[in-house]
Backbone as ProteinMPNN parsed JSONL, in Angstrom:
{"seq_chain_A": "MLESELFALLQQTADAAFSVTEEGKIVSWNKAAERLLGYPASDALHKTCYEILEGMGPLGTSVCHQHSNVSDCVGGNTSEIPNFDMSVKTRAGERLWINMSTIVFDNQRTGRRLMIHLAHDVTAQKKNEEMMQKMLDVSKQISSMDEAPVRAEPVAQLSEQEKHVLRMFADSKDSDEVAHALGISPQTLRNHLHHINQKLRTHNRLEAVMNAMQRKLI", "coords_chain_A": {"N_chain_A": [[8.184, -3.354, 41.48], [8.946, -6.226, 39.588], [10.264, -6.754, 36.254], [9.329, -9.109, 35.095], [6.961, -9.517, 36.49], [5.559, -7.279, 35.69], [5.276, -7.791, 32.916], [3.688, -10.06, 33.012], [1.39, -8.97, 34.103], [0.623, -7.262, 32.028], [-0.219, -9.109, 30.177], [-2.806, -9.538, 30.864], [-4.395, -7.468, 30.071], [-6.96, -6.113, 27.933], [-6.265, -4.466, 25.898], [-3.911, -4.165, 23.214], [-0.601, -4.629, 24.158], [2.767, -3.713, 24.592], [6.245, -3.701, 25.446], [9.002, -1.481, 25.335], [12.48, -0.901, 25.069], [14.789, 1.79, 25.93], [16.39, 1.969, 23.762], [14.747, 1.279, 21.752], [14.029, -1.388, 21.331], [11.788, -4.118, 21.285], [10.594, -5.783, 24.119], [8.575, -7.087, 25.392], [5.402, -8.558, 24.558], [2.087, -8.792, 24.296], [-0.769, -11.111, 24.301], [-3.011, -9.841, 23.229], [-1.814, -8.003, 21.532], [-0.773, -9.742, 19.658], [-3.164, -10.687, 18.524], [-4.265, -8.323, 17.466], [-2.319, -7.245, 15.704], [-1.22, -9.388, 14.408], [1.316, -10.488, 14.604], [3.163, -13.012, 16.169], [4.578, -13.298, 19.479], [7.14, -14.322, 19.28], [8.041, -13.383, 16.832], [8.031, -10.653, 17.197], [9.57, -9.9, 19.455], [12.631, -8.387, 20.442], [12.856, -7.04, 18.103], [12.619, -3.826, 16.43], [10.271, -1.086, 16.861], [9.924, 0.139, 14.427], [10.538, -1.904, 12.586], [8.428, -3.658, 13.003], [5.948, -2.204, 13.106], [5.939, 0.033, 11.314], [4.974, 2.706, 11.637], [2.748, 5.413, 10.87], [1.791, 8.786, 11.082], [-1.252, 10.85, 11.429], [-0.82, 12.95, 9.638], [0.613, 11.837, 7.66], [3.293, 11.481, 8.101], [6.258, 9.727, 9.206], [6.091, 7.856, 12.168], [7.55, 5.911, 13.451], [10.964, 5.408, 13.131], [13.805, 4.044, 11.405], [16.193, 4.133, 12.89], [15.404, 5.218, 15.249], [15.007, 6.155, 18.729], [13.507, 5.843, 22.01], [13.27, 8.49, 22.987], [13.044, 9.957, 20.639], [10.543, 9.14, 19.748], [8.73, 10.049, 21.691], [9.208, 12.693, 21.821], [11.163, 13.48, 23.584], [10.053, 14.006, 26.028], [9.221, 12.432, 28.856], [7.628, 12.642, 31.036], [4.997, 13.434, 30.789], [3.114, 12.031, 28.559], [1.219, 12.375, 25.77], [-1.598, 10.57, 24.402], [-1.971, 9.234, 21.073], [-3.002, 8.945, 17.607], [-2.157, 6.512, 15.138], [-1.251, 5.034, 11.991], [-0.673, 1.647, 11.344], [1.152, -1.251, 10.183], [-0.052, -4.501, 9.668], [0.786, -7.993, 10.172], [-0.247, -9.293, 7.977], [0.016, -7.444, 6.031], [-1.839, -5.466, 5.792], [-3.1, -2.175, 6.578], [-3.968, -0.536, 9.571], [-5.685, 1.657, 11.853], [-4.579, 2.734, 14.999], [-5.017, 3.757, 18.409], [-2.621, 5.042, 20.475], [-1.243, 4.829, 23.687], [1.09, 5.688, 26.274], [3.148, 4.525, 28.904], [5.617, 5.155, 31.315], [8.04, 3.019, 32.666], [10.187, 2.585, 35.257], [12.722, 0.554, 36.185], [13.752, -0.024, 39.288], [15.628, -1.725, 40.307], [17.386, -2.567, 38.283], [17.87, -0.276, 36.91], [16.944, 0.105, 34.406], [14.966, 1.632, 31.912], [11.704, 1.394, 30.657], [9.312, 1.755, 28.027], [5.947, 1.429, 28.106], [3.626, 0.535, 25.842], [0.256, 0.911, 25.054], [-2.389, -0.11, 23.025], [-5.281, 0.325, 20.96], [-7.729, -0.594, 18.494], [-8.802, 1.817, 16.213], [-9.778, 1.997, 13.7], [-12.359, 1.885, 12.505], [-13.525, 4.19, 13.546], [-11.881, 6.132, 12.374], [-12.517, 5.755, 9.674], [-15.185, 6.536, 9.711], [-14.847, 9.23, 10.345], [-13.517, 10.102, 8.048], [-15.526, 9.668, 6.128], [-17.434, 11.431, 7.096], [-16.09, 13.845, 6.69], [-15.974, 13.919, 3.896], [-18.678, 14.202, 3.325], [-19.134, 16.681, 4.487], [-17.525, 18.273, 2.864], [-18.916, 18.08, 0.448], [-21.275, 19.309, 1.237], [-20.332, 21.897, 1.712], [-19.676, 22.671, -0.884], [-22.181, 22.66, -2.075], [-23.443, 24.646, -0.579], [-21.966, 26.866, -1.351], [-22.887, 27.385, -3.869], [-25.073, 28.977, -3.834], [-25.442, 32.019, -2.444], [-27.472, 32.938, -0.886], [-29.193, 32.526, 2.197], [-30.68, 29.438, 3.302], [-34.177, 29.183, 3.279], [-35.251, 28.306, 5.895], [-37.13, 26.926, 8.682], [-37.407, 28.882, 11.692], [-34.935, 28.726, 14.311], [-33.622, 28.208, 17.647], [-31.297, 30.644, 18.834], [-27.813, 30.266, 18.321], [-25.04, 30.246, 20.566], [-21.942, 32.163, 20.632], [-19.842, 30.518, 21.345], [-20.888, 27.999, 20.731], [-21.165, 28.244, 17.968], [-18.474, 28.476, 17.347], [-17.57, 25.918, 18.047], [-18.896, 24.371, 16.079], [-17.754, 25.454, 13.752], [-15.126, 24.563, 14.006], [-15.441, 21.79, 13.867], [-16.405, 21.702, 11.275], [-14.095, 22.331, 9.978], [-12.677, 20.025, 9.909], [-11.675, 19.188, 12.361], [-11.251, 16.86, 15.053], [-13.023, 15.496, 17.938], [-11.303, 15.469, 20.2], [-9.349, 17.332, 19.443], [-10.878, 19.656, 19.237], [-11.847, 19.998, 21.859], [-9.412, 20.327, 23.201], [-8.403, 22.663, 21.976], [-10.262, 24.538, 22.79], [-9.955, 24.449, 25.46], [-11.536, 22.896, 27.164], [-13.296, 20.195, 28.809], [-13.861, 16.822, 27.531], [-16.482, 16.068, 28.257], [-17.762, 18.533, 28.647], [-17.675, 19.451, 26.033], [-19.351, 17.567, 24.842], [-21.717, 18.335, 26.088], [-22.093, 20.862, 24.937], [-22.557, 20.066, 22.267], [-24.907, 18.651, 22.621], [-26.695, 20.712, 23.359], [-26.542, 22.249, 21.039], [-27.641, 20.485, 19.119], [-30.217, 20.339, 20.151], [-31.104, 22.963, 19.758], [-30.925, 23.28, 16.96], [-32.48, 21.244, 16.154], [-31.448, 18.842, 15.323], [-29.768, 15.614, 15.055], [-27.227, 14.6, 15.379], [-23.64, 15.241, 15.284], [-22.729, 15.621, 12.607], [-25.115, 16.229, 11.197], [-25.741, 18.585, 12.533], [-23.612, 20.335, 11.851], [-23.881, 20.457, 9.039], [-26.485, 21.497, 8.864], [-26.143, 23.989, 10.096], [-24.366, 25.16, 8.318], [-25.912, 25.316, 5.995], [-27.813, 27.119, 6.819], [-26.279, 29.336, 6.931], [-25.074, 29.961, 9.315], [-22.569, 29.474, 10.184]], "CA_chain_A": [[7.688, -4.453, 40.643], [9.915, -6.793, 38.661], [9.813, -6.727, 34.867], [8.552, -10.325, 34.835], [5.622, -9.285, 37.042], [4.926, -6.296, 34.804], [4.905, -8.44, 31.662], [2.558, -10.945, 33.327], [0.23, -8.092, 34.277], [0.223, -6.769, 30.715], [-0.918, -10.182, 29.467], [-4.206, -9.579, 31.281], [-5.155, -6.342, 29.53], [-7.628, -6.337, 26.649], [-5.553, -3.666, 24.896], [-2.602, -4.632, 22.77], [0.409, -4.016, 25.016], [4.133, -4.175, 24.396], [7.234, -2.9, 26.16], [10.12, -1.108, 24.476], [13.62, -0.328, 25.773], [15.151, 3.137, 25.486], [17.017, 1.829, 22.443], [13.708, 0.988, 20.771], [13.831, -2.819, 21.146], [10.599, -4.671, 21.93], [10.976, -6.828, 25.072], [7.373, -7.854, 25.765], [4.381, -8.479, 23.497], [1.031, -9.628, 24.881], [-1.656, -11.86, 23.398], [-3.874, -8.895, 22.511], [-1.005, -7.455, 20.436], [-0.738, -10.792, 18.635], [-4.463, -10.724, 17.829], [-4.507, -7.079, 16.737], [-1.33, -6.97, 14.664], [-0.928, -10.613, 13.669], [2.659, -11.0, 14.859], [3.372, -13.711, 17.436], [5.638, -12.7, 20.282], [8.439, -14.797, 18.795], [8.435, -12.534, 15.705], [8.125, -9.244, 17.593], [10.581, -9.647, 20.474], [13.987, -7.983, 20.05], [12.782, -6.201, 16.906], [12.274, -2.442, 16.736], [8.915, -0.69, 16.468], [9.969, 0.428, 12.994], [10.5, -3.162, 11.834], [7.14, -4.33, 13.18], [4.75, -1.386, 12.909], [6.017, 1.025, 10.237], [3.939, 3.658, 12.029], [2.565, 6.682, 10.166], [0.862, 9.666, 11.764], [-2.389, 11.353, 10.639], [-0.357, 13.867, 8.59], [1.364, 11.081, 6.668], [4.714, 11.427, 8.445], [6.653, 8.509, 9.907], [6.182, 7.9, 13.623], [8.655, 5.015, 13.786], [12.08, 5.522, 12.206], [14.683, 2.875, 11.442], [17.207, 4.26, 13.926], [14.881, 6.067, 16.315], [14.92, 5.605, 20.075], [12.292, 6.257, 22.703], [13.209, 9.957, 23.07], [12.541, 10.449, 19.353], [9.121, 8.817, 19.608], [7.904, 10.81, 22.632], [9.633, 14.083, 21.804], [12.071, 13.749, 24.69], [9.309, 14.257, 27.259], [8.689, 11.172, 29.386], [6.85, 12.9, 32.243], [3.58, 13.516, 30.41], [3.105, 11.632, 27.157], [-0.174, 12.299, 25.298], [-1.898, 9.481, 23.472], [-2.06, 9.715, 19.694], [-3.42, 7.962, 16.603], [-1.231, 6.263, 14.046], [-1.525, 3.921, 11.088], [0.379, 0.632, 11.455], [1.038, -2.372, 9.261], [-0.199, -5.802, 10.297], [1.61, -9.037, 9.561], [-0.866, -9.619, 6.693], [0.295, -6.368, 5.082], [-2.895, -4.457, 5.821], [-2.855, -1.069, 7.504], [-5.096, -0.165, 10.409], [-5.439, 2.787, 12.741], [-4.634, 2.441, 16.427], [-4.748, 4.844, 19.342], [-1.496, 4.588, 21.284], [-0.898, 5.543, 24.913], [2.415, 5.275, 26.733], [3.463, 4.616, 30.326], [7.04, 4.958, 31.587], [8.328, 2.11, 33.776], [11.588, 2.619, 35.669], [13.103, -0.587, 37.01], [14.652, 0.49, 40.309], [16.695, -2.688, 40.59], [18.371, -2.639, 37.197], [18.077, 1.047, 36.336], [16.478, 0.129, 33.018], [13.686, 2.313, 31.669], [10.891, 0.828, 29.584], [8.092, 2.434, 27.624], [4.85, 0.481, 27.929], [2.661, 1.046, 24.873], [-1.066, 0.285, 25.021], [-3.003, 0.295, 21.756], [-6.545, -0.299, 20.559], [-8.095, -0.35, 17.102], [-9.735, 2.919, 15.97], [-9.94, 2.062, 12.248], [-13.748, 2.204, 12.175], [-13.721, 5.604, 13.873], [-11.2, 6.919, 11.35], [-13.297, 5.668, 8.439], [-16.366, 7.375, 9.9], [-14.41, 10.619, 10.257], [-13.242, 10.384, 6.645], [-16.808, 9.769, 5.443], [-18.055, 12.673, 7.538], [-15.42, 14.955, 6.034], [-16.401, 13.941, 2.497], [-20.032, 14.758, 3.293], [-19.021, 18.11, 4.771], [-16.98, 18.91, 1.668], [-20.021, 18.181, -0.51], [-22.202, 20.308, 1.756], [-19.724, 23.208, 1.485], [-19.795, 22.966, -2.302], [-23.589, 22.98, -2.343], [-23.738, 25.934, 0.047], [-21.309, 27.944, -2.093], [-23.575, 27.621, -5.133], [-26.079, 30.015, -3.646], [-25.066, 32.77, -1.256], [-28.65, 33.253, -0.088], [-29.456, 31.509, 3.204], [-31.835, 28.565, 3.113], [-35.355, 29.732, 3.96], [-35.683, 27.235, 6.789], [-37.891, 27.346, 9.855], [-36.53, 29.506, 12.693], [-34.423, 27.882, 15.405], [-33.048, 28.975, 18.752], [-30.023, 31.251, 18.473], [-26.613, 29.625, 18.83], [-24.069, 31.127, 21.206], [-20.681, 32.272, 19.889], [-19.069, 29.314, 21.64], [-21.481, 26.893, 19.965], [-20.773, 28.454, 16.569], [-17.041, 28.168, 17.267], [-17.483, 24.454, 18.051], [-19.319, 23.876, 14.771], [-16.754, 25.852, 12.743], [-13.96, 23.691, 14.144], [-15.819, 20.493, 13.298], [-16.486, 21.886, 9.822], [-12.714, 22.416, 9.488], [-12.082, 18.687, 10.002], [-11.127, 18.884, 13.684], [-11.988, 15.821, 15.766], [-13.499, 15.928, 19.257], [-10.162, 15.738, 21.082], [-8.715, 18.579, 19.008], [-11.774, 20.775, 19.572], [-11.831, 20.168, 23.319], [-8.094, 20.86, 23.587], [-8.279, 24.039, 21.489], [-11.15, 25.4, 23.57], [-9.605, 24.336, 26.875], [-12.675, 22.333, 27.895], [-13.262, 18.743, 28.942], [-14.721, 16.117, 26.553], [-17.878, 16.099, 28.699], [-18.286, 19.867, 28.349], [-17.896, 19.491, 24.584], [-20.582, 16.795, 24.576], [-22.84, 19.172, 26.517], [-22.288, 21.87, 23.883], [-23.173, 19.411, 21.115], [-26.296, 18.338, 22.992], [-27.479, 21.949, 23.268], [-26.597, 22.62, 19.613], [-28.626, 19.611, 18.465], [-31.551, 20.738, 20.604], [-31.461, 24.239, 19.137], [-31.072, 23.12, 15.508], [-33.39, 20.098, 15.939], [-30.678, 17.813, 14.623], [-29.602, 14.394, 15.849], [-25.827, 14.26, 15.589], [-22.681, 16.286, 14.944], [-22.714, 15.871, 11.168], [-26.345, 16.948, 10.857], [-25.678, 19.936, 13.09], [-22.685, 21.139, 11.05], [-24.478, 20.694, 7.715], [-27.626, 22.372, 9.058], [-25.644, 25.329, 10.375], [-23.789, 25.685, 7.084], [-27.004, 25.632, 5.072], [-28.476, 28.308, 7.343], [-25.273, 30.398, 6.955], [-24.78, 30.311, 10.709], [-21.118, 29.372, 10.362]], "C_chain_A": [[8.79, -4.919, 39.7], [9.362, -6.751, 37.238], [8.965, -7.954, 34.54], [7.124, -10.181, 35.348], [4.85, -8.298, 36.165], [4.435, -6.962, 33.529], [3.718, -9.384, 31.867], [1.274, -10.136, 33.493], [-0.287, -7.599, 32.942], [-0.487, -7.84, 29.892], [-2.411, -10.18, 29.766], [-5.052, -8.449, 30.695], [-5.777, -6.689, 28.187], [-6.984, -5.526, 25.538], [-4.288, -4.387, 24.461], [-1.552, -3.898, 23.596], [1.777, -4.591, 24.695], [5.089, -3.19, 25.051], [8.448, -2.691, 25.267], [11.232, -0.506, 25.331], [13.911, 1.07, 25.24], [15.833, 3.115, 24.118], [16.019, 1.452, 21.359], [13.439, -0.478, 20.529], [12.606, -3.3, 21.932], [11.012, -5.832, 22.835], [9.775, -7.556, 25.677], [6.282, -7.575, 24.746], [3.235, -9.377, 23.944], [0.136, -10.272, 23.819], [-2.559, -10.929, 22.595], [-3.123, -8.241, 21.356], [-0.896, -8.47, 19.304], [-2.027, -10.797, 17.833], [-4.655, -9.486, 16.96], [-3.596, -6.937, 15.525], [-0.874, -8.199, 13.896], [0.443, -11.206, 13.911], [2.699, -11.771, 16.167], [4.529, -13.067, 18.184], [7.016, -13.097, 19.766], [8.956, -13.966, 17.618], [8.713, -11.098, 16.123], [9.278, -8.962, 18.555], [11.956, -9.39, 19.867], [14.032, -7.275, 18.692], [12.501, -4.764, 17.357], [10.827, -2.167, 16.317], [8.85, -0.423, 14.961], [9.813, -0.851, 12.183], [9.125, -3.81, 11.889], [5.975, -3.471, 12.705], [4.766, -0.509, 11.66], [4.965, 2.111, 10.44], [3.949, 4.953, 11.243], [1.523, 7.508, 10.918], [-0.264, 10.147, 10.863], [-1.982, 12.291, 9.51], [0.491, 13.176, 7.546], [2.85, 11.01, 6.935], [5.005, 10.17, 9.257], [6.714, 8.758, 11.409], [7.371, 7.07, 14.085], [9.734, 5.146, 12.712], [13.042, 4.36, 12.412], [15.685, 2.947, 12.592], [16.717, 5.121, 15.091], [14.934, 5.349, 17.654], [13.674, 6.164, 20.74], [12.163, 7.775, 22.765], [12.684, 10.559, 21.78], [11.037, 10.276, 19.276], [8.236, 9.671, 20.501], [8.338, 12.265, 22.728], [10.523, 14.465, 22.962], [11.382, 13.986, 26.009], [8.694, 12.959, 27.749], [7.855, 11.389, 30.637], [5.354, 12.942, 31.953], [3.476, 13.26, 28.917], [1.658, 11.517, 26.678], [-0.382, 11.083, 24.405], [-2.094, 10.06, 22.07], [-2.508, 8.573, 18.783], [-2.304, 7.754, 15.6], [-1.665, 5.047, 13.242], [-0.358, 2.942, 11.175], [0.109, -0.503, 10.472], [0.91, -3.671, 10.045], [0.702, -6.811, 9.594], [1.079, -9.411, 8.175], [-0.64, -8.535, 5.648], [-0.779, -5.308, 5.02], [-2.508, -3.342, 6.789], [-4.127, -0.775, 8.281], [-4.677, 0.985, 11.309], [-5.55, 2.322, 14.181], [-4.466, 3.736, 17.203], [-3.727, 4.324, 20.337], [-1.333, 5.464, 22.523], [0.369, 4.922, 25.482], [2.573, 5.51, 28.227], [4.957, 4.348, 30.492], [7.197, 4.049, 32.808], [9.818, 2.14, 34.058], [11.856, 1.449, 36.61], [14.153, -0.129, 38.019], [15.829, -0.451, 40.568], [17.79, -2.667, 39.526], [18.711, -1.271, 36.612], [17.607, 1.155, 34.904], [15.116, 0.813, 32.931], [12.992, 1.668, 30.479], [9.727, 1.753, 29.277], [7.039, 1.358, 27.365], [3.83, 1.123, 27.003], [1.378, 0.227, 24.939], [-1.797, 0.798, 23.79], [-4.342, -0.395, 21.556], [-6.946, 0.198, 19.176], [-9.113, 0.781, 17.003], [-9.982, 3.088, 14.471], [-11.353, 2.468, 11.856], [-14.043, 3.674, 12.44], [-13.085, 6.495, 12.815], [-11.981, 6.914, 10.043], [-14.55, 6.529, 8.528], [-16.007, 8.854, 9.778], [-14.13, 11.018, 8.81], [-14.541, 10.543, 5.855], [-17.518, 11.071, 5.809], [-17.43, 13.872, 6.836], [-15.823, 15.067, 4.573], [-17.795, 14.561, 2.375], [-20.013, 16.251, 3.568], [-18.491, 18.869, 3.555], [-18.071, 19.103, 0.615], [-20.998, 19.269, -0.075], [-21.656, 21.724, 1.539], [-19.871, 23.621, 0.023], [-21.223, 23.369, -2.652], [-23.928, 24.355, -1.797], [-23.145, 27.089, -0.751], [-21.989, 28.247, -3.423], [-24.568, 28.76, -5.03], [-25.756, 30.741, -2.352], [-26.26, 33.115, -0.375], [-28.889, 32.155, 0.939], [-30.672, 30.662, 2.847], [-33.003, 29.141, 3.902], [-35.972, 28.631, 4.827], [-36.473, 27.82, 7.952], [-36.943, 27.935, 10.9], [-36.121, 28.51, 13.777], [-33.873, 28.785, 16.485], [-31.657, 29.463, 18.369], [-28.859, 30.498, 19.107], [-25.716, 30.658, 19.498], [-22.806, 31.184, 20.353], [-19.81, 31.039, 20.126], [-19.589, 28.129, 20.839], [-21.148, 27.026, 18.479], [-19.3, 28.105, 16.366], [-16.827, 26.658, 17.215], [-17.817, 23.9, 16.67], [-18.322, 24.254, 13.68], [-15.541, 24.927, 12.801], [-14.254, 22.298, 13.602], [-15.902, 20.581, 11.772], [-15.106, 21.958, 9.184], [-11.942, 21.121, 9.738], [-11.418, 18.378, 11.335], [-11.941, 17.756, 14.323], [-12.308, 16.311, 17.18], [-12.352, 16.278, 20.193], [-9.501, 17.059, 20.733], [-9.562, 19.785, 19.386], [-11.736, 21.056, 21.067], [-10.513, 20.79, 23.777], [-7.966, 22.324, 23.182], [-9.116, 25.006, 22.324], [-10.835, 25.364, 25.057], [-10.739, 23.82, 27.727], [-12.546, 20.819, 27.939], [-14.115, 18.107, 27.845], [-16.192, 16.149, 26.949], [-18.511, 17.454, 28.418], [-18.56, 20.015, 26.854], [-19.159, 18.725, 24.223], [-21.819, 17.588, 24.992], [-23.142, 20.248, 25.476], [-23.003, 21.256, 22.682], [-24.628, 19.065, 21.396], [-27.178, 19.572, 22.85], [-27.609, 22.412, 21.825], [-27.65, 21.791, 18.892], [-30.05, 19.962, 18.883], [-32.008, 22.001, 19.881], [-31.734, 24.083, 17.64], [-32.031, 22.0, 15.133], [-32.723, 19.028, 15.076], [-30.397, 16.661, 15.579], [-28.15, 14.023, 16.119], [-24.943, 15.405, 15.091], [-22.71, 16.632, 13.462], [-23.948, 16.652, 10.737], [-26.272, 18.389, 11.324], [-24.773, 20.831, 12.246], [-23.307, 21.471, 9.695], [-25.668, 21.642, 7.807], [-27.171, 23.812, 9.261], [-25.043, 25.977, 9.131], [-24.866, 26.107, 6.106], [-27.754, 26.895, 5.51], [-27.539, 29.527, 7.364], [-24.997, 30.876, 8.361], [-23.292, 30.221, 11.016], [-20.435, 29.55, 9.005]], "O_chain_A": [[9.482, -4.105, 39.089], [8.148, -6.717, 37.035], [7.992, -7.854, 33.793], [6.184, -10.664, 34.717], [3.653, -8.46, 35.928], [3.304, -6.729, 33.103], [2.85, -9.494, 31.002], [0.201, -10.569, 33.073], [-1.498, -7.521, 32.734], [-1.274, -7.515, 29.004], [-3.197, -10.754, 29.012], [-6.278, -8.466, 30.806], [-5.211, -7.451, 27.402], [-7.135, -5.856, 24.362], [-3.675, -5.121, 25.236], [-1.608, -2.674, 23.721], [1.932, -5.802, 24.545], [4.786, -2.006, 25.194], [8.869, -3.592, 24.541], [10.965, 0.306, 26.216], [13.351, 1.486, 24.225], [15.85, 4.12, 23.407], [16.383, 1.318, 20.19], [12.691, -0.811, 19.61], [12.415, -2.935, 23.091], [11.694, -6.756, 22.39], [9.948, -8.539, 26.398], [6.236, -6.501, 24.146], [3.386, -10.599, 23.972], [0.266, -10.015, 22.622], [-2.844, -11.188, 21.426], [-3.715, -7.952, 20.316], [-0.923, -8.102, 18.13], [-1.999, -10.899, 16.607], [-5.154, -9.587, 15.839], [-4.046, -6.554, 14.445], [-0.221, -8.082, 12.86], [0.714, -12.322, 13.468], [2.302, -11.228, 17.198], [5.358, -12.376, 17.591], [7.952, -12.299, 19.81], [10.166, -13.854, 17.423], [9.516, -10.404, 15.501], [9.899, -7.901, 18.482], [12.387, -10.061, 18.928], [15.108, -6.95, 18.191], [12.186, -4.522, 18.522], [10.24, -2.908, 15.529], [7.85, -0.722, 14.309], [9.055, -0.891, 11.214], [8.701, -4.445, 10.924], [5.107, -3.954, 11.979], [3.733, -0.323, 11.018], [4.171, 2.402, 9.546], [5.006, 5.526, 10.978], [0.493, 6.981, 11.339], [-0.245, 9.887, 9.66], [-2.71, 12.422, 8.526], [1.032, 13.824, 6.65], [3.604, 10.53, 6.089], [4.119, 9.618, 9.909], [7.306, 9.735, 11.868], [8.106, 7.465, 14.99], [9.45, 5.01, 11.522], [13.078, 3.763, 13.488], [15.994, 1.924, 13.204], [17.523, 5.685, 15.832], [14.911, 4.121, 17.723], [12.885, 6.87, 20.112], [11.061, 8.302, 22.613], [11.962, 11.555, 21.808], [10.331, 11.161, 18.794], [7.109, 9.992, 20.123], [7.888, 12.991, 23.615], [10.635, 15.645, 23.296], [12.054, 14.153, 27.026], [7.76, 12.438, 27.139], [7.412, 10.417, 31.249], [4.543, 12.531, 32.783], [3.719, 14.153, 28.105], [0.936, 10.635, 27.143], [0.545, 10.625, 23.736], [-2.354, 11.254, 21.919], [-2.408, 7.398, 19.137], [-1.589, 8.693, 15.248], [-2.351, 4.157, 13.745], [0.803, 3.343, 11.092], [-1.012, -0.685, 9.997], [1.674, -3.914, 10.979], [1.3, -6.518, 8.558], [1.851, -9.8, 7.298], [-1.058, -8.686, 4.5], [-0.647, -4.341, 4.269], [-1.7, -3.539, 7.696], [-5.224, -0.766, 7.723], [-3.491, 1.253, 11.503], [-6.486, 1.611, 14.548], [-3.853, 4.689, 16.723], [-3.937, 3.289, 20.971], [-1.29, 6.69, 22.424], [0.681, 3.765, 25.202], [2.186, 6.554, 28.75], [5.499, 3.426, 29.883], [6.575, 4.273, 33.846], [10.623, 1.767, 33.205], [11.285, 1.369, 37.698], [15.302, 0.124, 37.656], [16.898, -0.015, 40.998], [18.978, -2.74, 39.843], [19.709, -1.118, 35.908], [17.836, 2.171, 34.247], [14.238, 0.597, 33.766], [13.601, 1.428, 29.437], [9.221, 2.447, 30.158], [7.22, 0.488, 26.512], [3.234, 2.144, 27.345], [1.412, -1.002, 24.885], [-1.823, 2.002, 23.537], [-4.518, -1.553, 21.935], [-6.544, 1.281, 18.751], [-10.169, 0.722, 17.633], [-10.348, 4.171, 14.015], [-11.533, 3.305, 10.971], [-14.729, 4.327, 11.654], [-13.673, 7.496, 12.405], [-12.095, 7.944, 9.379], [-14.939, 7.175, 7.554], [-16.753, 9.637, 9.19], [-14.46, 12.127, 8.39], [-14.656, 11.437, 5.017], [-18.12, 11.728, 4.96], [-18.13, 14.801, 6.434], [-15.997, 16.171, 4.058], [-18.066, 15.335, 1.458], [-20.774, 17.007, 2.966], [-18.95, 19.971, 3.253], [-18.146, 20.148, -0.03], [-21.488, 20.047, -0.894], [-22.412, 22.642, 1.222], [-20.155, 24.781, -0.275], [-21.446, 24.299, -3.427], [-24.611, 25.142, -2.453], [-23.74, 28.164, -0.827], [-21.695, 29.269, -4.043], [-24.869, 29.427, -6.02], [-25.793, 30.142, -1.277], [-26.081, 33.541, 0.766], [-28.802, 30.974, 0.604], [-31.584, 31.13, 2.166], [-32.843, 29.541, 5.055], [-37.048, 28.107, 4.538], [-36.486, 29.03, 8.177], [-35.786, 27.521, 10.981], [-36.86, 27.585, 14.11], [-33.681, 29.982, 16.271], [-30.924, 28.772, 17.661], [-28.91, 30.136, 20.282], [-25.638, 31.804, 19.054], [-22.617, 30.358, 19.459], [-19.123, 30.572, 19.217], [-18.8, 27.338, 20.323], [-20.878, 26.028, 17.81], [-18.923, 27.519, 15.351], [-16.006, 26.169, 16.439], [-17.094, 23.05, 16.151], [-18.07, 23.459, 12.774], [-14.992, 24.552, 11.765], [-13.404, 21.694, 12.948], [-15.516, 19.649, 11.068], [-14.953, 21.681, 7.994], [-10.711, 21.118, 9.774], [-10.67, 17.405, 11.437], [-13.16, 17.694, 14.163], [-11.909, 17.409, 17.568], [-12.421, 17.28, 20.906], [-9.13, 17.824, 21.624], [-9.034, 20.815, 19.805], [-11.61, 22.205, 21.49], [-10.5, 21.672, 24.636], [-7.473, 23.139, 23.961], [-8.723, 26.153, 22.538], [-11.38, 26.152, 25.83], [-10.904, 24.238, 28.873], [-11.768, 20.234, 27.184], [-14.992, 18.764, 27.286], [-17.062, 16.247, 26.084], [-19.666, 17.525, 27.998], [-19.552, 20.627, 26.455], [-19.949, 19.178, 23.395], [-22.853, 17.522, 24.326], [-24.304, 20.515, 25.17], [-23.939, 21.845, 22.142], [-25.481, 19.173, 20.515], [-28.273, 19.499, 22.292], [-28.661, 22.909, 21.424], [-28.46, 22.332, 18.139], [-30.977, 19.893, 18.076], [-33.155, 22.098, 19.446], [-32.669, 24.686, 17.113], [-32.361, 21.817, 13.962], [-33.353, 18.404, 14.222], [-30.742, 16.721, 16.759], [-27.875, 13.21, 17.002], [-25.43, 16.399, 14.552], [-22.716, 17.809, 13.1], [-23.84, 17.629, 9.995], [-26.685, 19.305, 10.612], [-25.134, 21.972, 11.957], [-23.268, 22.619, 9.251], [-25.851, 22.494, 6.938], [-27.733, 24.739, 8.679], [-25.187, 27.18, 8.913], [-24.745, 27.145, 5.456], [-28.266, 27.643, 4.677], [-27.947, 30.618, 7.762], [-24.718, 32.055, 8.581], [-22.809, 30.813, 11.982], [-19.208, 29.501, 8.921]]}, "name": "protein", "num_of_chains": 1, "seq": "MLESELFALLQQTADAAFSVTEEGKIVSWNKAAERLLGYPASDALHKTCYEILEGMGPLGTSVCHQHSNVSDCVGGNTSEIPNFDMSVKTRAGERLWINMSTIVFDNQRTGRRLMIHLAHDVTAQKKNEEMMQKMLDVSKQISSMDEAPVRAEPVAQLSEQEKHVLRMFADSKDSDEVAHALGISPQTLRNHLHHINQKLRTHNRLEAVMNAMQRKLI"}
């Protein structure tokens, strides 16, 4: 496939998509990227990711550096690049959270390697996670006021694996982190949560964690 064909194909995706050379220069920028980040292609092309995105990771560290290249961004591993979340700056100066995935494209004719980045907005999800964590923190404080378990109605016993899942969520882990740590698929994790909610008679992850904490189950 020629690069021109690749760039035309990327224009059709609903995700923001842009291509970056090994030196970190942006060489394609689709319409979805314009809508998401506010920069027209004319402003983004031939700039670096650092100049456009000013990316920051969940731990507050810089993802994009002024003089970084592609190897810096993907840790030198281009065979299997995991997707990740990062905070980026829009043209309007606002910051939003995106989930970024990367595909390597090797142009056999020219020998040039490109990194194709696909991104979608996960700001709402991040805000929900932050709100959930604040509620969990409050629940922990309330639980620590009285060491005696809540005298609640009996529920079905949780397995050790189910308790482990809830402890990880209580420690601010997200679903991807929990599934990866346990070596299970996202669907298996959803099955665990379904069974936990059935046993505790709760309706969602937050309720289940708070209920388990109040019962001193975790």
